Backbone bond lengths (Angstrom), bond angles and torsions (degrees), N, CA, C in turn:
res aa  C-N    CA-C-N  psi(-1)  N-CA   C-N-CA  omega(-1)  CA-C   N-CA-C  phi
1 M - - - 1.457 - - 1.503 107.93 -
2 S 1.351 116.53 141.48 1.434 125.24 171.88 1.544 107.61 -105.43
3 A 1.321 116.41 143.94 1.463 119.80 -177.81 1.493 113.31 -140.31
4 A 1.324 117.18 151.85 1.462 125.59 175.52 1.513 106.58 -151.17
5 A 1.333 113.85 172.12 1.490 118.77 -177.30 1.509 112.09 -143.84
6 I 1.327 116.92 154.11 1.391 125.37 174.15 1.554 107.20 -139.36
7 G 1.334 114.57 137.76 1.504 119.98 166.02 1.518 107.68 -112.28
8 L 1.289 116.37 135.15 1.492 122.34 -175.46 1.499 108.82 -143.67
9 S 1.334 116.11 122.52 1.493 117.82 171.10 1.510 110.50 -72.52
10 H 1.361 114.57 157.22 1.447 118.54 170.50 1.519 107.84 -131.17
11 S 1.308 116.79 167.60 1.500 122.53 174.30 1.452 110.44 -156.72
12 P 1.303 121.01 135.94 1.465 123.24 177.55 1.565 108.77 -69.13
13 L 1.266 117.46 -13.27 1.512 121.27 -176.87 1.489 112.30 -87.95
14 I 1.320 120.29 -7.69 1.448 122.87 178.79 1.559 107.83 -60.78
15 G 1.362 113.82 124.75 1.438 119.44 -177.96 1.513 114.70 83.38
16 K 1.313 117.66 -5.78 1.446 122.07 -178.81 1.499 114.43 -117.99
17 N 1.325 115.68 -24.09 1.514 120.96 178.53 1.513 104.87 -151.62
18 D 1.294 118.31 67.88 1.447 121.01 -171.14 1.544 112.86 -82.59
19 P 1.361 114.76 155.38 1.483 119.59 178.18 1.542 108.80 -80.79
20 A 1.329 114.92 -170.37 1.476 120.20 -178.85 1.517 111.80 -64.51
21 P 1.364 116.51 153.56 1.447 120.99 -173.74 1.538 112.96 -55.56
22 E 1.367 117.75 -33.82 1.475 118.67 179.95 1.505 110.30 -68.81
23 V 1.327 118.77 -31.57 1.441 120.23 176.53 1.520 111.36 -69.44
24 L 1.313 115.98 -45.20 1.479 122.50 176.30 1.513 109.47 -57.38
25 S 1.354 117.15 -39.36 1.434 118.31 -177.10 1.559 111.47 -65.77
26 R 1.358 114.76 -37.50 1.435 118.14 178.20 1.594 110.59 -69.40
27 V 1.309 116.22 -37.29 1.465 120.67 177.09 1.541 107.34 -64.08
28 D 1.294 119.70 -45.53 1.443 124.21 -176.44 1.576 109.46 -61.60
29 A 1.362 114.60 -38.61 1.447 117.88 179.19 1.570 109.98 -68.90
30 A 1.282 117.71 -35.09 1.483 121.91 177.48 1.507 108.84 -65.59
31 I 1.314 118.21 -47.51 1.442 119.61 177.95 1.569 113.29 -60.88
32 A 1.360 112.40 -39.91 1.487 117.31 175.45 1.501 112.58 -59.76
33 A 1.303 116.85 -34.18 1.513 121.07 177.42 1.513 108.05 -67.30
34 A 1.305 117.47 -43.17 1.491 119.35 -179.85 1.543 108.64 -66.37
35 R 1.289 120.21 -38.54 1.463 120.48 176.25 1.533 112.39 -63.60
36 A 1.351 116.07 -36.96 1.455 119.36 179.18 1.559 109.64 -67.10
37 H 1.339 114.61 -37.30 1.462 118.93 175.36 1.547 109.69 -60.01
38 I 1.295 117.88 -43.97 1.458 122.52 178.37 1.514 111.27 -62.38
39 A 1.367 116.44 -45.34 1.468 119.77 -179.14 1.551 111.69 -61.97
40 E 1.310 113.89 -37.95 1.503 117.03 178.88 1.516 113.08 -71.37
41 F 1.329 115.17 -39.73 1.468 119.67 -178.34 1.556 110.48 -77.69
42 A 1.282 117.90 -35.52 1.497 123.18 179.59 1.506 111.97 57.54
43 P 1.344 119.80 64.23 1.426 121.69 179.91 1.515 111.80 -67.79
44 D 1.348 117.55 146.62 1.451 119.24 167.85 1.514 113.90 -110.51
45 L 1.342 115.30 8.71 1.464 122.11 176.72 1.533 107.08 -157.92
46 V 1.361 114.98 134.41 1.465 120.94 176.69 1.513 107.68 -118.87
47 V 1.353 114.56 126.29 1.489 120.14 170.85 1.522 105.30 -99.53
48 L 1.323 115.34 111.20 1.470 120.89 -172.00 1.557 109.88 -106.81
49 F 1.333 113.51 114.57 1.472 121.15 175.78 1.543 106.98 -94.33
50 A 1.328 117.36 124.68 1.464 118.43 179.70 1.547 107.76 -154.80
51 P 1.290 116.12 160.60 1.445 123.45 179.93 1.545 110.66 -89.57
52 D 1.331 114.30 -178.87 1.467 123.11 171.08 1.507 109.19 -132.16
53 H 1.347 115.41 154.34 1.473 120.88 -176.42 1.526 108.54 -122.95
54 Y 1.374 114.75 51.44 1.482 120.30 179.31 1.493 111.34 65.42
55 N 1.278 117.69 38.40 1.465 122.17 173.56 1.531 111.36 -115.29
56 G 1.286 117.68 -25.48 1.470 121.92 -179.68 1.528 113.29 -124.61
57 F 1.311 115.70 -30.48 1.481 120.54 -176.02 1.553 109.07 -123.01
58 F 1.374 114.39 136.42 1.436 119.89 -175.48 1.511 110.12 -137.87
59 Y 1.351 115.02 169.87 1.461 119.52 -174.14 1.495 113.54 -67.17
60 K 1.304 119.79 -11.62 1.462 121.39 175.61 1.511 109.76 -60.04
61 E 1.356 116.38 -39.24 1.440 123.78 170.60 1.568 105.77 -147.99
62 M 1.305 117.91 114.67 1.492 119.60 -176.17 1.537 107.68 -130.37
63 P 1.340 115.45 95.12 1.453 118.91 179.00 1.542 108.94 -79.10
64 P 1.325 116.64 158.69 1.487 119.15 177.96 1.539 109.38 -70.76
65 F 1.335 115.86 -31.49 1.475 120.66 175.03 1.530 108.83 -157.44
66 C 1.318 114.41 160.37 1.487 120.59 -174.75 1.506 109.92 -156.94
67 L 1.329 116.47 133.42 1.451 123.40 177.76 1.512 111.31 -102.59
68 A 1.311 117.95 135.11 1.458 122.84 -176.68 1.522 112.82 -100.58
69 T 1.325 114.85 136.18 1.455 120.46 169.80 1.567 112.52 -99.27
70 E 1.341 112.01 -5.88 1.498 120.75 172.36 1.535 105.67 -160.71
71 A 1.378 117.00 145.23 1.444 117.54 -176.13 1.559 108.34 -154.51
72 H 1.295 114.74 149.84 1.478 121.23 170.70 1.501 111.53 -137.30
73 A 1.296 118.85 149.19 1.453 124.46 -175.41 1.510 110.08 -101.20
74 V 1.340 115.56 144.30 1.476 122.34 -174.12 1.547 111.87 -80.75
75 G 1.346 115.55 -25.48 1.460 117.59 -179.07 1.517 113.15 83.82
76 D 1.318 117.92 37.53 1.494 118.96 179.07 1.502 111.58 -79.80
77 F 1.302 118.03 157.02 1.436 124.10 177.09 1.521 115.52 51.68
78 G 1.330 115.95 31.40 1.486 121.02 178.59 1.461 113.98 83.19
79 S 1.328 121.04 0.63 1.452 121.34 175.21 1.518 110.46 -73.05
80 T 1.337 116.61 164.11 1.442 120.91 -177.14 1.487 114.29 -69.24
81 A 1.302 118.11 137.33 1.490 121.07 173.82 1.525 107.24 -99.35
82 G 1.296 115.29 149.30 1.470 117.30 175.82 1.554 111.39 138.93
83 K 1.258 112.84 -172.82 1.471 120.66 -173.79 1.534 111.88 -84.07
84 L 1.292 117.10 136.72 1.465 120.83 173.63 1.548 107.50 -86.84
85 S 1.361 114.81 153.51 1.478 119.93 -178.15 1.584 108.59 -85.58
86 V 1.325 115.09 69.91 1.450 118.99 -176.29 1.545 109.01 -75.33
87 D 1.329 115.29 132.13 1.446 121.90 176.10 1.564 105.82 -85.15
88 T 1.281 115.32 92.80 1.451 121.27 -169.01 1.574 111.29 -64.66
89 A 1.327 116.28 -38.59 1.470 119.52 -178.51 1.575 109.11 -65.95
90 A 1.344 115.16 -44.69 1.432 116.98 179.02 1.518 112.58 -66.83
91 A 1.349 114.90 -38.62 1.491 118.49 177.40 1.518 111.06 -61.71
92 E 1.289 119.31 -41.63 1.453 121.03 179.64 1.571 109.78 -66.40
93 H 1.316 116.87 -35.66 1.457 119.80 176.19 1.512 111.06 -63.61
94 L 1.330 116.74 -44.62 1.455 119.24 179.43 1.540 111.28 -64.27
95 A 1.319 116.33 -43.51 1.432 121.32 178.07 1.553 113.07 -54.77
96 T 1.309 112.57 -48.81 1.462 119.55 178.91 1.559 110.84 -61.27
97 G 1.350 114.75 -43.80 1.430 119.15 -177.83 1.532 113.82 -68.11
98 V 1.332 115.94 -37.08 1.443 120.14 178.16 1.525 111.61 -67.86
99 L 1.324 116.08 -44.27 1.472 118.91 177.54 1.544 111.08 -64.01
100 A 1.320 117.61 -36.77 1.450 119.93 179.16 1.518 112.11 -65.15
101 R 1.354 116.32 -22.66 1.442 122.00 -179.35 1.528 112.58 -93.01
102 G 1.346 117.80 13.62 1.431 123.19 172.16 1.517 115.51 85.70
103 I 1.297 119.94 15.03 1.444 123.50 177.51 1.542 109.42 -99.29
104 D 1.317 118.78 122.49 1.432 122.97 -177.44 1.483 112.00 -77.37
105 L 1.307 117.98 74.90 1.438 127.05 -175.13 1.520 111.62 -80.58
106 T 1.311 119.09 133.87 1.421 125.69 169.32 1.529 108.24 -87.53
107 V 1.345 116.81 143.78 1.471 121.62 178.84 1.503 109.90 -123.00
108 S 1.307 116.59 135.19 1.454 119.92 175.13 1.528 111.13 -117.11
109 S 1.326 115.35 130.95 1.470 120.91 176.50 1.508 111.87 -91.51
110 R 1.314 117.47 1.59 1.480 121.57 176.49 1.509 109.01 -157.48
111 M 1.307 118.72 69.22 1.458 121.90 -176.11 1.522 109.36 -79.03
112 T 1.362 111.73 139.90 1.459 119.96 172.44 1.537 109.50 -101.02
113 V 1.323 119.84 125.20 1.435 123.44 -177.84 1.504 110.88 -123.01
114 D 1.364 114.88 162.19 1.465 116.44 -179.77 1.550 109.97 -127.73
115 H 1.332 116.29 -152.46 1.507 117.84 -170.15 1.521 111.52 -62.34
116 G 1.340 119.04 -21.69 1.444 119.42 177.72 1.517 114.09 -59.48
117 F 1.317 116.43 -31.07 1.429 123.33 175.79 1.531 110.42 -92.81
118 A 1.325 117.66 -41.97 1.425 120.29 -171.45 1.517 112.37 -71.07
119 Q 1.340 117.65 -40.67 1.485 120.59 -176.15 1.542 111.76 -59.25
120 P 1.329 121.58 -49.79 1.429 117.88 -179.29 1.508 114.64 -62.43
121 L 1.334 116.07 -36.08 1.462 119.58 177.44 1.522 110.11 -65.13
122 E 1.307 117.49 -42.08 1.460 121.98 178.34 1.528 110.93 -67.22
123 M 1.285 117.11 -46.23 1.499 121.74 -176.36 1.517 112.55 -65.63
124 L 1.343 115.93 -39.93 1.437 119.80 -171.10 1.576 114.62 -99.66
125 F 1.345 114.04 -26.14 1.487 118.40 -177.18 1.512 114.85 -121.62
126 G 1.318 116.54 -9.99 1.460 119.05 175.92 1.511 114.98 93.75
127 G 1.398 118.09 -2.43 1.427 118.84 177.23 1.527 109.36 175.77
128 I 1.329 113.47 163.40 1.525 117.73 -174.73 1.510 110.12 -79.46
129 D 1.348 118.07 -12.30 1.459 120.93 -179.43 1.558 111.22 -116.75
130 A 1.340 115.67 23.06 1.452 117.87 -172.42 1.528 115.22 -90.29
131 V 1.335 116.73 -8.85 1.479 121.29 -176.25 1.504 108.70 -150.97
132 P 1.368 117.97 144.52 1.449 120.15 172.70 1.523 110.71 -60.20
133 V 1.347 116.56 131.63 1.440 119.52 -170.84 1.527 109.38 -138.99
134 I 1.312 115.86 149.85 1.488 122.02 169.06 1.522 105.31 -118.88
135 P 1.346 120.41 107.87 1.440 122.00 178.83 1.520 111.67 -78.17
136 V 1.319 116.13 133.44 1.451 120.61 174.83 1.523 108.69 -127.52
137 F 1.357 115.41 110.05 1.441 121.01 177.88 1.543 109.96 -75.14
138 V 1.315 116.04 133.69 1.457 122.81 174.62 1.552 109.43 -126.34
139 N 1.301 116.51 113.81 1.421 121.09 -174.38 1.561 110.64 -65.64
140 G 1.354 114.92 120.44 1.447 120.93 178.40 1.504 114.29 -125.79
141 V 1.310 115.76 12.04 1.489 120.65 -173.28 1.535 113.51 -130.09
142 A 1.314 115.86 -45.72 1.476 120.34 -169.07 1.548 110.01 -88.22
143 T 1.325 116.55 114.25 1.437 121.74 176.79 1.543 109.97 -78.47
144 P 1.312 119.33 151.67 1.470 126.61 -0.88 1.538 111.59 -76.03
145 L 1.343 114.88 150.63 1.461 121.14 178.56 1.490 109.65 -107.80
146 C 1.338 114.49 147.51 1.446 117.66 -177.76 1.535 110.91 -77.33
147 P 1.333 118.34 165.07 1.490 119.00 178.73 1.528 110.40 -60.56
148 V 1.318 114.89 151.17 1.467 119.46 -178.61 1.527 108.90 -66.15
149 S 1.299 117.24 -27.98 1.466 119.65 -177.61 1.565 109.81 -62.02
150 R 1.306 116.30 -28.20 1.517 119.60 178.27 1.508 108.90 -73.40
151 I 1.322 118.00 -33.33 1.463 118.83 175.66 1.540 111.64 -66.27
152 R 1.321 115.21 -40.96 1.488 118.93 176.99 1.535 108.05 -63.84
153 A 1.332 118.74 -41.49 1.451 118.60 179.31 1.495 112.25 -65.01
154 L 1.370 118.27 -36.55 1.442 121.02 173.86 1.504 111.54 -59.28
155 G 1.344 118.74 -48.80 1.462 121.94 -178.95 1.539 109.01 -62.38
156 T 1.286 117.63 -40.74 1.511 118.67 -179.40 1.549 111.09 -64.34
157 A 1.329 116.14 -41.76 1.478 118.58 178.61 1.492 112.06 -64.93
158 I 1.352 115.91 -41.10 1.520 119.48 177.58 1.534 108.28 -62.84
159 G 1.323 117.67 -42.35 1.432 119.55 179.68 1.502 114.25 -60.02
160 H 1.337 115.02 -45.22 1.442 119.43 177.49 1.520 112.83 -65.90
161 A 1.343 117.63 -38.88 1.453 119.86 178.85 1.519 110.94 -68.56
162 A 1.312 117.39 -34.66 1.468 121.24 177.98 1.516 112.58 -67.76
163 E 1.340 117.85 -24.44 1.454 122.00 179.55 1.521 108.75 -65.10
164 E 1.295 119.54 -22.55 1.497 123.24 179.17 1.469 111.04 -78.89
165 L 1.363 120.37 -9.48 1.410 122.14 175.94 1.575 109.49 -92.13
166 D 1.250 116.65 141.60 1.458 121.92 176.37 1.530 108.45 -89.91
167 R 1.390 113.48 67.25 1.437 119.33 -173.09 1.515 110.92 -136.25
168 R 1.320 115.54 166.51 1.483 125.43 172.34 1.500 105.04 -99.75
169 V 1.355 118.21 100.03 1.441 120.85 -170.02 1.505 111.37 -107.06
170 L 1.318 115.29 129.64 1.478 122.39 174.23 1.541 108.49 -103.11
171 F 1.286 117.83 120.55 1.465 122.25 172.57 1.512 108.28 -90.21
172 L 1.296 117.29 123.24 1.463 123.98 -173.53 1.469 111.75 -123.83
173 G 1.309 118.02 119.27 1.490 123.61 178.29 1.528 110.11 -105.73
174 S 1.315 115.10 127.72 1.485 120.28 -175.71 1.509 109.50 -124.45
175 G 1.404 113.27 119.25 1.474 116.98 177.17 1.488 113.66 154.41
176 G 1.293 115.82 174.35 1.494 124.82 174.50 1.495 113.52 55.57
177 L 1.266 115.43 -163.10 1.428 130.56 12.76 1.512 109.52 -92.13
178 S 1.296 119.89 -115.15 1.479 118.88 177.50 1.549 110.80 -65.48
179 H 1.271 114.38 128.55 1.483 119.68 175.47 1.538 107.82 -169.84
180 D 1.338 111.59 152.02 1.478 117.55 -174.08 1.557 107.31 -139.86
181 P 1.337 119.10 61.98 1.448 120.70 -179.86 1.515 112.61 -71.93
182 P 1.326 118.54 170.42 1.502 119.67 -177.27 1.522 113.18 -80.35
183 V 1.363 114.98 70.15 1.420 119.68 175.28 1.507 111.90 -88.77
184 P 1.308 119.09 132.34 1.476 121.07 -174.19 1.563 110.43 -65.06
185 V 1.293 117.20 148.87 1.477 123.40 175.51 1.489 108.36 -120.48
186 L 1.350 115.76 150.01 1.476 120.35 -176.80 1.551 110.71 -75.22
187 A 1.325 119.64 -38.06 1.456 120.44 -178.73 1.503 111.74 -63.55
188 G 1.277 115.17 119.26 1.483 121.40 178.22 1.534 114.85 79.16
189 A 1.301 116.42 8.46 1.501 117.89 -178.98 1.516 110.26 -72.55
190 P 1.362 117.90 145.99 1.433 119.49 172.94 1.527 112.11 -59.63
191 P 1.326 119.02 152.83 1.445 122.78 -175.49 1.512 114.63 -46.17
192 R 1.350 115.60 -45.99 1.511 119.64 -177.88 1.527 110.52 -61.78
193 V 1.322 115.36 -44.79 1.463 118.80 -179.84 1.526 113.01 -70.20
194 A 1.344 115.93 -38.82 1.453 120.29 178.52 1.562 109.85 -61.88
195 D 1.331 114.57 -42.34 1.474 119.14 179.56 1.518 110.47 -60.78
196 A 1.326 117.01 -42.22 1.451 120.85 -178.50 1.535 110.69 -66.56
197 L 1.350 118.30 -40.11 1.444 120.80 179.57 1.586 111.64 -70.52
198 I 1.322 116.08 -24.85 1.481 117.96 -178.44 1.546 107.82 -87.85
199 E 1.299 117.66 -49.74 1.448 121.57 -167.54 1.553 111.09 -88.20
200 G 1.341 115.90 -24.38 1.465 116.83 178.20 1.509 116.61 72.77
201 R 1.330 117.30 33.92 1.436 118.33 179.55 1.533 109.85 -71.01
202 P 1.337 116.98 127.74 1.456 119.01 -178.47 1.533 110.84 -60.17
203 P 1.343 118.72 136.76 1.421 122.70 178.00 1.517 110.36 -71.44
204 T 1.323 117.44 152.89 1.466 120.96 171.36 1.562 107.90 -67.13
205 P 1.288 116.46 163.98 1.469 118.78 175.70 1.531 111.13 -57.15
206 E 1.313 116.43 -35.94 1.462 121.60 -179.29 1.553 109.62 -67.76
207 Q 1.332 113.79 -43.66 1.507 117.81 -177.51 1.533 109.31 -66.94
208 R 1.368 115.22 -39.88 1.454 118.07 -179.18 1.538 108.88 -65.15
209 A 1.281 117.67 -44.18 1.497 121.42 -178.83 1.532 110.10 -60.58
210 K 1.327 115.36 -41.55 1.486 120.93 -178.32 1.540 108.18 -66.04
211 G 1.282 118.12 -45.43 1.477 122.82 179.35 1.523 112.35 -62.43
212 E 1.336 114.68 -42.25 1.471 117.41 178.21 1.516 111.74 -65.91
213 E 1.313 118.19 -37.30 1.474 122.18 -179.64 1.525 108.29 -65.66
214 R 1.357 118.18 -34.83 1.479 118.90 173.68 1.478 114.67 -58.89
215 V 1.340 114.77 -39.25 1.465 119.49 -179.12 1.536 109.11 -70.37
216 V 1.350 117.23 -41.30 1.486 120.54 178.57 1.520 110.15 -61.09
217 Q 1.338 115.45 -41.68 1.488 117.68 -179.81 1.525 111.28 -66.85
218 A 1.371 114.03 -36.90 1.473 118.19 176.00 1.511 111.06 -58.39
219 G 1.329 117.23 -41.33 1.436 120.65 177.56 1.508 114.51 -63.47
220 R 1.330 114.47 -37.83 1.433 116.68 177.30 1.511 112.12 -70.09
221 D 1.338 116.66 -38.06 1.492 118.67 176.71 1.530 111.29 -66.35
222 Y 1.326 114.89 -38.39 1.495 119.73 -178.08 1.504 109.65 -64.65
223 A 1.350 118.05 -44.43 1.447 122.88 179.87 1.552 110.17 -67.44
224 A 1.295 117.70 -28.00 1.455 121.78 179.26 1.526 112.78 -83.02
225 G 1.331 117.00 -8.29 1.465 122.23 178.58 1.519 113.69 80.65
226 I 1.344 117.55 21.77 1.452 118.98 -177.98 1.580 111.53 -115.88
227 A 1.301 115.77 15.97 1.471 119.15 179.25 1.550 109.30 -103.27
228 T 1.294 115.80 161.53 1.451 122.47 -177.17 1.524 113.91 -108.02
229 M 1.383 115.35 11.86 1.436 117.98 -179.29 1.548 109.74 -74.76
230 T 1.379 112.48 157.48 1.473 118.13 179.66 1.531 111.21 -56.62
231 P 1.300 119.12 132.74 1.468 121.48 179.88 1.508 113.55 -60.82
232 I 1.276 118.56 151.23 1.439 123.16 168.71 1.543 108.87 -59.95
233 N 1.308 116.77 130.02 1.495 122.89 -175.08 1.574 107.47 -108.91
234 S 1.327 114.67 90.48 1.461 117.92 -179.44 1.505 113.80 -64.33
235 A 1.383 115.19 -35.39 1.438 118.09 -179.95 1.543 111.05 -62.72
236 W 1.381 116.18 -44.92 1.410 120.68 179.31 1.552 111.29 -65.02
237 D 1.318 115.71 -42.46 1.479 120.98 177.51 1.522 111.43 -56.34
238 N 1.314 115.77 -47.52 1.472 119.66 -179.68 1.501 113.52 -72.09
239 H 1.337 117.81 -25.72 1.464 119.31 171.97 1.530 109.62 -64.79
240 L 1.310 118.37 -40.76 1.422 122.65 176.12 1.538 111.42 -61.51
241 L 1.342 115.36 -47.16 1.442 119.65 179.61 1.514 110.26 -64.69
242 D 1.311 119.56 -33.70 1.455 121.35 177.12 1.545 111.81 -64.65
243 L 1.339 116.55 -41.75 1.497 119.65 176.37 1.552 111.51 -61.27
244 L 1.311 114.66 -42.20 1.506 119.73 177.69 1.513 107.98 -60.83
245 Q 1.350 115.08 -48.13 1.479 117.70 -174.85 1.541 114.14 -64.82
246 D 1.325 113.97 -31.58 1.464 120.55 -178.95 1.525 114.69 -86.42
247 N 1.326 118.11 2.90 1.478 121.24 -176.41 1.522 108.54 61.27
248 A 1.289 118.74 32.35 1.505 123.08 -174.04 1.520 108.64 -105.17
249 L 1.304 117.32 51.70 1.487 122.47 -172.67 1.505 111.30 -66.07
250 A 1.360 118.18 -29.92 1.469 120.33 179.99 1.512 111.66 -62.01
251 G 1.361 114.44 -20.55 1.472 116.48 178.93 1.479 116.51 -65.99
252 F 1.357 115.26 -16.58 1.483 119.96 176.90 1.503 112.58 -75.72
253 D 1.276 119.33 -18.39 1.479 121.31 -174.55 1.485 114.59 -63.17
254 D 1.311 117.67 -23.91 1.436 123.65 -179.14 1.555 111.34 -90.42
255 W 1.280 119.26 0.64 1.477 121.88 -176.53 1.538 105.66 -81.97
256 S 1.349 114.34 111.67 1.492 118.39 176.54 1.496 111.16 -81.72
257 V 1.360 114.92 156.98 1.463 121.82 176.97 1.533 108.31 -56.55
258 E 1.280 118.92 -47.36 1.468 122.87 -173.96 1.514 110.56 -63.27
259 W 1.343 114.10 -43.84 1.487 118.19 179.54 1.503 113.01 -65.33
260 M 1.308 116.59 -39.33 1.498 120.50 -179.27 1.540 109.04 -66.65
261 T 1.313 120.73 -38.01 1.399 124.56 176.50 1.499 111.04 -64.91
262 Q 1.310 117.14 -44.16 1.420 121.90 178.76 1.495 113.23 -62.41
263 Q 1.335 116.14 -43.00 1.449 120.98 -179.66 1.465 117.17 -74.28
264 G 1.323 116.66 -40.72 1.425 121.93 -168.98 1.533 117.51 -120.50
265 G 1.355 116.81 -4.95 1.444 119.94 -179.23 1.506 111.76 96.81
266 G 1.326 116.05 172.65 1.466 123.05 -172.83 1.538 113.81 -62.66
267 S 1.331 116.78 -30.84 1.435 120.30 -179.03 1.549 114.55 -99.73
268 A 1.338 116.54 5.00 1.434 118.53 177.94 1.504 112.63 -63.17
269 H 1.298 119.06 -14.47 1.456 121.90 179.63 1.509 111.77 -69.47
270 E 1.303 118.17 -7.97 1.449 120.30 174.07 1.552 111.25 -65.19
271 V 1.365 117.34 -15.20 1.465 117.46 173.49 1.477 114.53 -63.50
272 R 1.307 115.60 -12.57 1.492 119.57 174.52 1.526 109.96 -56.70
273 T 1.325 117.43 -35.23 1.467 118.86 178.38 1.497 112.64 -62.76
274 W 1.354 119.37 -37.02 1.426 122.72 173.27 1.495 112.58 -62.68
275 I 1.344 115.94 -47.59 1.419 122.36 -179.33 1.532 111.19 -57.95
276 A 1.352 116.42 -41.91 1.438 121.87 179.52 1.508 110.24 -65.31
277 A 1.320 118.64 -46.35 1.441 121.88 -178.37 1.538 112.56 -64.12
278 Y 1.304 117.88 -44.04 1.443 120.58 178.66 1.508 112.86 -73.01
279 S 1.302 119.06 -28.51 1.465 122.54 172.90 1.548 110.85 -66.66
280 A 1.359 115.49 -38.34 1.460 120.48 176.13 1.534 109.58 -62.85
281 L 1.289 116.66 -44.48 1.491 119.08 178.13 1.512 110.96 -63.99
282 A 1.349 116.95 -45.27 1.461 120.76 -179.09 1.511 115.05 -65.41
283 A 1.299 116.04 -16.20 1.479 118.00 -179.65 1.511 111.35 -62.37
284 G 1.322 117.57 -27.28 1.468 121.38 -179.64 1.535 113.95 -96.28
285 G 1.328 116.42 6.36 1.475 118.93 179.26 1.491 111.72 130.59
286 D 1.332 117.94 173.30 1.459 122.32 179.55 1.520 111.41 -61.34
287 Y 1.335 115.08 150.69 1.450 121.03 177.36 1.504 109.26 -127.26
288 E 1.354 114.02 168.75 1.426 120.31 178.20 1.516 109.36 -124.95
289 L 1.381 116.42 128.95 1.435 119.16 176.33 1.525 109.41 -74.95
290 G 1.353 118.35 118.91 1.423 121.97 -177.93 1.490 113.73 -89.86
291 Y 1.325 117.80 -23.51 1.479 121.77 -175.57 1.495 108.29 -150.53
292 R 1.329 116.36 141.75 1.477 122.14 -179.20 1.555 107.59 -145.99
293 F 1.317 113.22 125.07 1.470 119.54 178.17 1.546 108.45 -133.86
294 Y 1.318 115.59 137.95 1.497 118.12 175.78 1.525 107.17 -148.05
295 E 1.351 112.68 140.89 1.433 121.28 171.37 1.503 111.29 -154.35
296 A 1.349 118.11 134.87 1.467 121.17 174.71 1.510 106.19 -80.59
297 I 1.372 116.33 124.34 1.472 119.03 -177.61 1.550 106.40 -125.01
298 P 1.335 117.51 97.03 1.470 120.21 179.78 1.506 114.49 -59.00
299 E 1.317 118.15 -34.79 1.441 121.64 -179.13 1.516 112.27 -60.35
300 W 1.345 117.26 -29.45 1.435 123.73 177.59 1.518 110.93 -98.09
301 I 1.329 119.93 4.76 1.462 125.50 -175.13 1.503 111.55 48.03
302 A 1.302 116.26 47.26 1.490 118.62 -172.88 1.517 112.30 -156.66
303 G 1.330 113.78 144.65 1.438 122.93 156.78 1.503 108.15 -78.35
304 F 1.302 117.83 112.81 1.453 124.59 -170.76 1.496 112.47 -102.33
305 A 1.303 119.46 123.81 1.488 121.63 -173.07 1.521 109.97 -136.91
306 V 1.320 115.50 154.37 1.495 124.10 172.69 1.525 104.96 -140.14
307 T 1.339 116.38 129.55 1.427 122.33 172.17 1.529 110.25 -132.32
308 T 1.338 117.30 152.82 1.466 122.92 168.73 1.503 110.58 -129.56
309 A 1.268 117.49 151.40 1.487 122.68 -178.23 1.501 112.26 -148.86
310 S 1.326 116.29 150.36 1.436 122.83 174.65 1.511 108.77 -135.31
311 R 1.285 118.19 156.75 1.478 121.13 171.24 1.476 111.22 -66.48
312 R 1.338 114.15 146.10 1.436 119.62 177.69 1.494 114.18 -79.47
């Protein structure tokens, strides 16, 4: 097996509340670098680690992580709706291999995913059905959250199981970095909101549009400096990127849930997807970061990063 990895931030505000043209130009160049990495590596399978934002997973059953043998996207925030090209046989092989390695993996035969999965597939491959993929949901929103060490163990187990496939596998982490958008929380939520977070009743088109407009307005307020959300923490973001660059993944094991929230905001836990992807790559040996991009983008309420890596 040959393996490579990419880390890529996403944001529901891309295309809806964009920064200055010169910032967009730098982001476009970073995404182009990731696409060039893909073109050179030529993967025939993508293992995509991504979070959910209460579109597919709810408190009625909230696993710390889940692998899909089939998946469809809801099409939120203008992302594509429809079926992903899940390689079911490869997904089943990975699930069996991960469970055999002592990781209590949940498996979904009909996973619902949102922009966290759709955006990276659109940005890097041109569509949600353009490449064989194995979606792996990693909870980064709904508390309580498992220790980060378990996410690293998940990635390591997936990496070892993938080695048994005669494939060119790209491990792709989608999320973060530091950001604190207006995501609802169960604790203290009004009964109607709590019921929706628990039961997962799909919103009406009107409700979805209203909720998405609230996020867009939050981005405008944040960029204008009139929001109360946790600030983007560029120092913390680059500390994470440093650990990835140095192959120092064990350094994440001491990151507590409380400390991560304090440093990076309520949704900074999406960096778990990056940790899982790079742990999967590192399972086969040391790697080298070939490209690294970072920029704090208030309009997207996010520290936005792109990295590429290959085995040494």
